[in-house]
N, C-alpha and C positions, 0 to 999 in steps of 0.2 A: 143409287140411296143406299143403298148397303155399306159401299166402300165410304160414305160420307162420313155413315155413321159410326163403323169402325175406325176410323180416322180420330170423329171426334170423340171417342171411349176412350183411344189411344190418348190421348190430348188430357183428358179430364183423369187419368189414370197419372201423367204424368207429374203434371199439375197438382195432384191433391194426395201423392205418396206421404208427406208426412202426416198429411191426417189420419191417414189410413191405419199407419205404425201405431201414431200416439192410440187411436179406437182401438185396436188390437192390443199394445200394450196393456191400456187400463182393464181389459179383461181376462191375461193372459197374465200378468205379472214377470216375463219372461222374455228377456229380448230376444232369443232364438224361439220361440214360441211364436211370437207378436213376425216376428218375419219372414216364419211358414206360413202364418196364417196369410198373410198379404198377399205371400206369392203365389199359394194356392185361389185364393181369390182373386186376383189377376187374371190368372190360366182362365180356370171356370167364367168368368167375364169374356174372356176372349174366344172363348171356345164356342161361348151360347148368345152371343153379341145377336145374334139372330131371334132372337127370344124377345127385345125389346119391343115392344107394344107402341110405347109413346117415346119418342125421341127426347122429348123434355126429363123425363123421368129418368135419365141415366143415372142421377145422383142418387135415388132411392132407389133404385134398381141395384145398385153397385152397392152400397150400404146394407142393405138385404144378405146378397154374397156376403159378404164380410163377416157381419153377426153371428151368420148361420155357422160360416166358416168358425169363428169365435168358440160359440157355443159347442162344437162337435172336438173341437181341441180340448175343453174343460172335460167334457165328458167322458172322453178317453181319458185324459188323467186320472178323472176321479176310481174310473177303471181300473186302471193300472195299480193305483193307489191302493184300491181294495187288495188286487188280486197278488199284490208282490209285498200285503205291508209295511210298503216303502214309507219310510216317514220321515225323510231329510229332505229338504227345502235348498234348493241353488239358492246364494246372494240374489236378491235383485238386481235389477241394472239397473240404474238411475239416469235418467239421459237430462242432459242441461238443459236448464228451462222449462221443465216436466219432474218439476219435487211434488211431492206429495206429505198430508199432515197423517201421521199412522197412523193415528184413531179415526179418525175420520176414512179412512182409506179399508181400514179394519172393518169398520161400522158398516160401509158399504157393499164389500162382498160378504155380510151378512146376510143379507137381504134375500128376498128372490130374485133369480137371475133374469127374471122380464123384469123388475122394478131394477132393478141394475142396471139392466141395457139401458130404459129409460131417462134415468137419470144421467148417465155414460152421454148419453145424445143429445139432452138437455145442455148439459152446464160443459161434457168436456168438447162436445163437437159445436154447441152451438144452435140447432136445427130448431127450427121452428117446430111445434105438435103437430101441424098436419103432417109435414114430413115424417118426421117419427111411427106415427100412425100409419103412415102408406111402409116404411120399413118392415114395421112388427106384426104387419096386417092385423093391428086389433083396430076397433072404432075410436072415436077420437076422444068420445067421453070416456073410455077404457085407458087412455092414455094418458089425459087426464087424472083419474081419480087413483090409477097406481102411483103416478108423479105426484100428487097432495102426500096418500097415503105414505109412500117411501120415503118422501123428505121430513114428516111426521115425527115417523120411525126414526129416522135418522137421527133427529135431531133429539127425541127423546132418550136414545142409548147413548149419545153422545155427552149430553147432561149428566143419565148414569153413569158413564165411567167417570164423567169429573169428581162426581158425589164419592167414587169408591175410591177415587186418587186420594181426595182431601182427607 
């Protein structure tokens, strides 16, 4: 049974590696960081696949690991910036077919990290709210509230930015 689960996990990872990279890139904004995040998440998943209690929950279980790794990288980056007073940002890598609107992207990054994550999972990964609740460990109603509040803030901030631009 464990061997079957391990093979199923490997198959899931191989089939969805582009999605994992896309979500990691949406968090980190850097190609190298996104690749590192995906690699670390895959390694952790393969090392601890025995912790999966429900074989049908592989997707939400792996996304939880992936998002945790994304947040870890962002926390480390924030500490490095504060400690080294490093202000230079590398040029963002843009993947073909994954272009972003700068204003929306900037405003999304200004939201609280948990709200950003919910919006990314809902709209970039097209996950159902129930799965997002499992991944984030939040109550379904909390996910809905944060999603709608975040979208409202996003809309208001973009409209405000448009007013300043005109």
